[in-house]
Structures are given as structure tokens and as C-alpha cells.
N, C-alpha and C positions, 0 to 999 in steps of 0.2 A: 504494500500500500504506500502511496506517495506520502512523504513527510508533510507536505503542504496540506493534504487532505486530513491527516491526523491533527495537525495544528488547528485547522479550521473547525473540526468537530469539537476539539477541546475548548476553543474560544466560544463556540455556540453554546456548549453546555454551561460554561461559566456565565455567559450572558443571560441565559434562561434562569439560572439560580439567582443572579443579582436582581433581575426583574421581579422574581417571586418575592425575594426578601424586601425589596423596596415597596412592592405592592402591599405586603403585610404591614409595613410601618405606616403607609399612607392610610390603609384601612383602619388601623387602630386610632390614628389621629383624627380621622373623619368621624369615628364613633364618639370620641371624646368631645369633639366640637359640636356634633349634632346627635343628640340622644335618639332621634327618630330613625337613624340608620339602623337597619335590621342586622343582627348578628346571625350569619348563616351557619356558623359552626355547629350549633345544636341540631339544625335541620339536616345537615349533611354528614353528621358523625357516622351514620350507618354505612356510608359509602367508602369510608377509609378502611384500608387493609394493610397488613404488614407488607413490606416490600424488601427487595434485595438491593443493597447498595454496593457499588463497586469502589474499592479502595486499593491503592498501591500498597504492596507488602514486600517485605524483604525475604520472605521464604519462597522457595521454588514451588510452583504449582503447575498443574496441567492446563490451566486457563491462560489465554493470552489474547492480545489485540493485534490485528494485522497479520502479516505473514501468509502462510499457505494453510488451507484447511487440511485436517487429518483424514483424507479420503483415499479410497482405493483408486488406482490409476484408471480403472475401467468406468468410474463414475463420470457421467456427463454433467459438467458444471452448467448451471442455468445461464442463459444469455438473454439479452434484450437488444433488438435491432442489430443482431449479428455480433454484438460485443459481450464478453463475459461480465457478469455482475461482480462487484467488488466483494471480497471477503472481509467482514468487519471484525469478528471476534470468535474465539472458541471458548465456550464456558463449560467447564466440567461440572455438571450438576451435583456430583458426589462430593464436591468441595464446598458447596453452599451450606450455610448454617441451617440447622433444623428449626422448624417452627410449627407448632400444632395448628396455627391459623393459616399457614401458607400452603396452598395446594401444590 
């Protein structure tokens, strides 16, 4: 995978996180200034679920970003408009933390 694409994806993720955090702060200040602003957290609490977060670690794992997929040479990689699709990541699900609420 091209380093520029990885850098772009990292910048995009950081941008989304910053927008979310800034949105949370402005929503809190809007509620403080205007008590008529409705708090949606109690209404949407049933929609929240546990999630898996990705973090850099110093131990060796079977999961990785970029590179080549661990496939048989006989596997036909998917294409679009005659070009192979990019391989983004290999996530070994056996390395993910266990959670009773997570399917």
C-alpha cells in the first residue's frame, strides 16, 4: 500500500475524532446556555454497543495494516474496473479481546 494512502487514512481518522470531540464540547455548551436543548443520550443509550479499538502495540501479533493478504496463490483477488482493490488490513480475530456483549 502506498505510504501516501496510509498517511491520508491516518489524517482522516484523526480529523473525524477531532470533529467528534469538538462537537461534544459544543453540544455541552449549547445545553448549558439553552436548557431547552434536548439531551439525546438517554434516548439513544440502547443503540450503543461495545466496540473494538485499534491501538499500536509493541508485541508481535498476526494482525497488520497494508502489505499483502495471507491468501492462497490460487485465490482470485477482487477487482473493480479491471484494477485490483486495495488490501487494507489483516485482523486476526483470535487476538481480539473477549466481551460477552460483543458478537
